[in-house]
N, CA, C and O of each residue as an XYZ file, in Angstrom:
480
protein
N       0.967     -0.880     -0.201
C      -0.278      0.199      0.042
C       0.970      1.230      0.179
O       1.851      1.197      1.039
N       0.803      2.268     -1.021
C       1.586      3.557     -0.976
C       1.009      4.290      0.238
O       0.086      3.882      0.942
N       1.827      5.665      0.405
C       1.693      6.037      1.554
C       1.443      7.661      0.300
O       2.190      7.954     -0.634
N       0.206      8.398      0.734
C       0.148      9.686     -0.013
C       0.592     10.817      1.267
O       0.218     10.713      2.435
N       1.306     11.689      0.824
C       2.040     12.753      1.509
C       1.023     14.009      0.890
O       0.534     13.982     -0.239
N       0.880     14.799      1.611
C       0.447     16.113      1.174
C       1.655     17.088      1.204
O       1.976     17.607      2.273
N       2.263     17.323      0.171
C       3.599     17.877      0.755
C       3.777     19.613      1.093
O       4.715     20.224      1.606
N       2.917     19.919      0.751
C       1.929     21.518      1.571
C       1.893     21.227      3.154
O       2.222     22.036      4.021
N       1.387     19.797      3.382
C       1.126     20.160      5.180
C       2.386     19.648      5.557
O       2.786     20.162      6.602
N       3.188     18.771      5.043
C       4.705     18.347      5.187
C       5.376     18.926      5.443
O       6.014     18.656      6.461
N       5.701     20.206      4.626
C       6.444     21.993      5.064
C       5.879     22.191      5.567
O       6.373     21.730      6.595
N       4.715     22.729      5.940
C       3.814     23.371      6.954
C       4.468     22.661      8.742
O       4.873     23.402      9.637
N       4.396     21.074      8.847
C       4.450     20.782     10.073
C       6.101     20.579     10.102
O       6.650     20.406     11.190
N       6.765     20.603      9.045
C       8.208     20.061      9.601
C       8.311     22.053      9.765
O       8.973     22.362     10.755
N       7.975     22.817      9.266
C       8.794     24.551      9.607
C       7.971     24.737     10.916
O       8.502     25.481     11.741
N       6.799     24.210     11.246
C       6.287     24.409     12.713
C       6.806     24.006     13.820
O       6.890     24.644     14.869
N       7.169     22.917     13.596
C       7.893     22.038     14.715
C       9.582     23.019     14.596
O      10.126     23.421     15.624
N       9.986     23.181     13.666
C      11.649     24.212     13.984
C      11.083     25.567     14.513
O      11.404     25.917     15.649
N      10.466     26.154     13.947
C       9.934     27.158     14.787
C       9.597     27.195     15.942
O       9.931     28.109     16.697
N       8.737     26.019     16.346
C       8.151     25.666     17.946
C       9.823     25.693     18.621
O      10.040     26.452     19.565
N      11.009     24.772     18.037
C      11.760     24.302     18.618
C      12.617     25.638     18.979
O      13.088     25.890     20.088
N      12.724     26.480     17.755
C      13.620     27.666     17.967
C      12.816     28.736     19.105
O      13.503     29.610     19.634
N      11.351     28.624     19.447
C      10.813     29.434     20.783
C      11.074     29.059     21.630
O      11.258     29.914     22.496
N      11.318     27.414     22.118
C      11.956     27.159     23.167
C      13.310     27.565     23.541
O      13.631     27.821     24.702
N      14.047     27.615     22.600
C      15.497     27.632     22.444
C      15.624     29.178     23.211
O      16.465     29.441     24.071
N      14.702     30.022     22.746
C      14.694     31.599     22.924
C      14.432     31.838     24.026
O      15.050     32.627     24.741
N      13.254     31.045     24.403
C      12.517     31.351     25.988
C      13.821     30.934     27.052
O      14.303     31.628     27.948
N      14.132     29.813     26.701
C      15.737     29.658     27.559
C      16.915     30.814     27.866
O      17.367     31.205     28.942
N      17.203     31.169     26.614
C      18.381     32.239     26.430
C      17.512     33.696     27.129
O      18.135     34.676     27.537
N      16.304     33.613     27.153
C      16.100     35.192     27.433
C      15.809     34.663     28.896
O      15.810     35.655     29.626
N      15.565     33.534     29.623
C      15.691     33.394     31.106
C      17.395     33.527     31.250
O      17.796     33.885     32.358
N      18.231     33.306     30.382
C      19.382     33.005     30.906
C      19.892     34.618     31.155
O      20.371     35.174     32.144
N      19.567     35.089     29.810
C      20.139     36.610     29.754
C      19.595     37.730     30.772
O      20.097     38.851     30.860
N      18.318     37.202     31.656
C      17.749     37.806     32.739
C      18.561     37.540     33.730
O      18.932     38.527     34.366
N      19.054     36.258     34.146
C      20.143     36.267     34.890
C      21.307     36.728     35.340
O      21.761     36.944     36.464
N      21.842     36.875     33.884
C      23.064     37.063     33.597
C      22.954     38.679     33.822
O      23.837     39.319     34.394
N      21.864     39.204     33.345
C      21.988     41.001     33.667
C      21.666     41.037     35.283
O      22.329     41.712     36.071
N      20.456     40.144     35.689
C      20.430     40.505     37.160
C      21.594     40.377     38.199
O      21.787     41.187     39.106
N      22.379     39.209     37.945
C      23.767     39.058     38.202
C      24.916     40.136     38.040
O      26.018     40.055     38.584
N      24.538     41.049     37.298
C      25.540     41.915     36.818
C      26.750     41.832     35.918
O      27.554     42.757     35.806
N      26.835     40.739     35.317
C      28.009     39.745     34.323
C      28.054     40.330     33.028
O      28.740     40.256     32.009
N      27.127     40.902     33.431
C      26.988     42.050     31.791
C      26.959     43.399     31.662
O      26.205     43.996     32.431
N      27.564     44.002     30.915
C      28.029     45.418     30.915
C      26.578     45.897     30.283
O      25.802     45.212     29.616
N      26.437     47.321     30.703
C      25.193     48.116     30.063
C      25.142     47.551     28.708
O      24.133     46.899     28.439
N      26.019     47.679     27.833
C      26.494     47.730     25.935
C      25.761     46.626     25.787
O      24.718     46.482     25.149
N      26.622     45.537     26.677
C      26.043     43.859     26.088
C      24.330     44.032     26.723
O      23.511     43.868     25.819
N      23.857     44.255     27.760
C      22.203     44.186     27.839
C      21.544     44.654     27.010
O      20.354     44.350     26.936
N      22.253     45.728     25.943
C      21.283     46.774     24.897
C      21.336     45.166     23.698
O      20.591     44.300     23.239
N      22.566     45.551     23.685
C      22.512     44.595     22.616
C      22.318     43.025     22.573
O      22.918     42.477     21.649
N      21.743     42.382     23.232
C      21.351     41.192     23.850
C      19.828     41.258     24.035
O      19.255     40.248     23.628
N      19.021     42.232     24.567
C      18.044     42.907     24.413
C      17.707     43.029     22.851
O      16.690     42.459     22.454
N      18.454     43.695     21.997
C      17.639     44.034     20.597
C      17.892     42.335     19.921
O      16.939     41.908     19.270
N      18.653     41.758     20.011
C      19.157     40.794     19.356
C      17.592     39.909     19.717
O      17.037     39.376     18.756
N      16.935     39.790     21.130
C      16.030     39.101     21.308
C      14.942     39.486     20.881
O      14.037     38.656     20.786
N      14.687     41.035     20.452
C      13.177     41.525     20.249
C      13.478     41.277     18.462
O      12.457     41.049     17.814
N      14.433     41.304     17.900
C      14.799     41.098     16.652
C      14.198     39.788     16.220
O      13.479     39.622     15.235
N      14.617     38.806     17.155
C      14.510     37.376     16.803
C      12.940     37.371     17.129
O      12.337     36.878     16.177
N      12.139     37.736     18.100
C      10.945     37.401     18.163
C      10.000     38.118     16.966
O       9.013     37.514     16.545
N      10.307     39.230     16.530
C       9.757     39.769     15.254
C       9.981     38.940     14.373
O       8.975     38.285     14.100
N      11.034     38.629     13.697
C      11.272     37.631     12.522
C      10.504     36.299     12.663
O      10.199     35.715     11.624
N      10.158     35.758     13.878
C       9.542     34.915     14.124
C       7.999     34.916     13.763
O       7.373     34.109     13.075
N       7.679     35.756     14.251
C       6.095     36.253     13.976
C       6.028     36.615     12.426
O       5.292     35.972     11.678
N       6.582     37.349     12.105
C       6.828     37.414     10.863
C       7.104     36.308     10.029
O       6.831     36.586      8.861
N       7.454     35.388     10.145
C       7.545     33.741      9.598
C       6.092     33.044      9.762
O       5.436     32.549      8.846
N       5.804     33.101     10.860
C       4.418     32.358     11.332
C       3.218     33.155     10.624
O       2.226     32.459     10.410
N       3.158     34.186     10.316
C       2.278     34.882      9.889
C       2.024     34.794      8.066
O       1.077     34.833      7.281
N       3.230     34.680      8.032
C       3.426     34.541      6.083
C       3.245     33.076      5.710
O       2.555     32.666      4.776
N       3.982     32.311      6.596
C       3.396     31.019      6.051
C       2.195     30.338      6.906
O       2.100     29.112      6.966
N       1.287     31.202      7.563
C       0.458     30.662      7.882
C       0.312     29.546      8.651
O      -0.505     28.640      8.485
N       1.235     29.661      9.596
C       1.367     28.427     10.432
C       1.382     28.934     11.837
O       2.105     28.359     12.649
N       0.729     29.851     12.166
C       0.767     30.566     13.972
C       0.122     29.485     14.766
O       0.561     29.312     15.902
N      -0.887     28.703     14.331
C      -1.821     27.968     15.152
C      -1.397     26.581     15.321
O      -1.625     25.805     16.249
N      -0.660     26.405     14.122
C       0.075     24.783     14.083
C       1.653     25.237     15.233
O       2.020     24.406     16.063
N       2.151     26.143     15.137
C       3.078     26.257     16.161
C       2.682     26.238     17.439
O       3.155     25.420     18.228
N       1.792     27.113     17.782
C       1.009     26.986     18.802
C       0.757     25.738     19.315
O       1.041     25.384     20.460
N       0.343     25.220     18.658
C      -0.048     23.464     18.836
C       1.388     22.993     19.428
O       1.691     22.878     20.616
N       2.033     22.800     18.510
C       3.670     22.085     18.570
C       3.963     22.467     19.708
O       4.202     21.547     20.491
N       4.075     23.983     20.302
C       4.566     24.585     21.245
C       4.202     24.296     22.650
O       5.042     24.473     23.533
N       2.600     23.714     23.018
C       2.091     23.474     23.978
C       2.462     21.741     24.380
O       2.409     21.193     25.481
N       2.786     21.255     23.239
C       3.397     19.758     23.319
C       4.593     19.903     23.854
O       4.887     19.205     24.825
N       5.521     20.843     23.324
C       6.835     20.761     23.801
C       6.794     21.501     25.287
O       7.390     20.985     26.233
N       6.142     22.596     25.416
C       6.323     22.931     26.806
C       6.126     21.956     27.788
O       6.971     21.942     28.683
N       5.054     20.985     27.854
C       4.407     19.870     28.491
C       5.391     18.894     28.655
O       5.448     18.369     29.767
N       6.310     18.475     27.654
C       7.592     17.584     27.815
C       8.726     18.284     28.390
O       9.442     17.491     29.002
N       9.181     19.557     28.421
C       9.901     20.437     28.837
C       9.455     20.412     29.964
O      10.193     19.673     30.616
N       8.491     20.881     30.711
C       7.804     20.642     31.983
C       8.124     19.215     32.962
O       8.580     19.127     34.102
N       7.749     18.342     32.151
C       7.995     16.941     33.063
C       9.465     16.421     33.070
O       9.861     15.618     33.915
N      10.276     16.942     32.047
C      11.997     16.780     32.111
C      12.292     17.471     33.404
O      12.638     16.849     34.408
N      12.143     18.814     33.361
C      12.153     19.594     34.526
C      11.631     19.156     35.717
O      12.289     19.182     36.757
N      10.468     18.743     35.651
C       9.988     18.107     37.319
C      10.445     16.979     37.543
O      10.361     16.642     38.724
N      11.296     15.633     36.266
C      11.699     14.871     36.807
C      13.135     15.228     37.565
O      13.688     14.517     38.404
N      13.430     16.038     37.245
C      14.899     16.396     37.636
C      14.607     17.414     38.821
O      15.574     18.068     39.212
N      13.842     17.542     39.203
C      13.592     18.568     40.610
C      13.132     17.716     41.715
O      13.404     17.859     42.907
N      12.411     16.822     41.177
C      11.651     15.812     41.905
C      11.627     14.530     41.278
O      10.814     14.077     40.472
N      13.020     13.830     41.955
C      13.410     12.285     41.257
C      12.658     11.337     42.245
O      12.785     10.141     41.983
N      11.983     11.620     43.211
C      11.826     10.443     44.111
C      10.002     10.128     42.983
O       9.504      9.135     42.453
N       9.573     11.658     43.113
C       7.803     11.232     42.306
C       8.218     10.707     41.318
O       7.311      9.968     40.936
N       9.358     10.607     40.409
C       9.081     10.117     38.904
C       9.548      8.521     39.283
O       9.648      7.646     38.423
N       9.776      8.341     40.516
C      10.492      6.722     40.139
C       9.403      5.925     41.066
O       9.384      4.694     41.083
N       8.475      6.744     41.854
C       7.430      6.311     42.446
C       6.541      5.592     41.303
O       6.147      4.428     41.229
N       6.318      6.982     40.215
C       5.424      6.716     39.079
C       5.973      5.893     38.075
O       5.273      5.563     37.117
N       7.420      5.434     38.207
C       7.851      4.564     37.205
C       7.703      2.871     38.297
O       8.207      1.915     37.708
N       7.414      2.708     38.966
C       6.831      2.102     40.000
C       5.737      1.403     39.869
O       5.522      0.191     39.858
N       4.865      2.617     39.741
C       3.368      1.758     39.361
C       3.244      1.266     37.944
O       2.890      0.152     37.559
N       3.684      2.543     37.100
C       3.655      1.601     36.173
C       3.712      0.177     35.782
O       2.786     -0.484     35.312
N       5.405     -0.368     36.138
C       5.525     -1.469     36.608
C       5.063     -2.732     36.982
O       5.353     -3.891     36.687
N       3.996     -1.993     37.959
C       3.148     -2.880     38.305
C       1.463     -2.816     38.056
O       0.613     -3.161     38.877
N       1.265     -2.366     36.916
C       0.097     -1.931     36.325
C      -1.001     -0.871     37.337
O      -2.203     -1.040     37.539
N      -0.387     -0.116     37.691
C      -1.438      1.108     38.277
C      -1.361      2.285     37.444
O      -0.499      2.472     36.585
N      -2.126      2.921     37.683
C      -2.975      4.206     36.884
C      -1.231      4.892     37.415
O      -0.381      4.522     38.224
N      -1.345      5.925     36.538
C      -0.378      6.630     36.313
C      -1.010      8.039     36.843
O      -2.144      8.320     37.231
N       0.334      8.909     36.684
C      -0.315     10.306     36.872
C      -1.071     11.096     35.897
O      -1.551     12.226     35.984
N      -1.064     10.120     34.819
C      -2.076     10.663     33.361
C      -3.134     10.237     33.555
O      -4.026     10.713     32.853
N      -3.465      9.316     34.433
C      -4.563      8.656     34.531
C      -4.633      7.281     33.549
O      -5.574      6.490     33.611
N      -3.716      7.155     32.818
C      -3.559      5.967     32.063
C      -3.002      4.657     32.721
O      -1.912      4.679     33.292
N      -3.761      3.509     32.638
C      -3.845      2.233     33.152
C      -2.618      1.944     32.222
O      -2.624      2.134     31.005
N      -0.993      1.198     33.347
C      -0.213      0.509     31.904
C       0.105     -0.502     32.660
O      -0.312     -0.614     33.813
N       1.125     -1.610     31.908
C       1.230     -2.750     31.813
C       0.077     -3.862     32.282
O       0.236     -4.548     33.291
N      -1.281     -3.972     31.300
C      -2.131     -4.746     31.668
C      -3.172     -4.769     30.834
O      -3.446     -3.640     30.428
N      -4.008     -5.801     30.331
C      -4.904     -5.696     29.267
C      -6.340     -5.573     29.814
O      -7.290     -5.469     29.037
């Protein structure tokens, strides 16, 4: 059986994923920049250049999303990525909770998402 792929949807999907990943990286850069500014490790000129670069990146991302008509697609992908990032951060901060949930999954108990694991 042949698989039929709509080239337009594929391009939009890949571009949407790429932009969502760039947005996640941009947000991490913003957090890091704020920390560096608050700690005083950046000069006033460096703060200005960094702020301008981040603003230009925001504008460019918005322009691309609008031009390509993928704003909603990026938002949907971004929501999923944000959930994954939150889970990863939570597992790093609360390893005991994740270890307990892993044990529950192995024993076929309900997980935190409400899905039963390990049984039929």
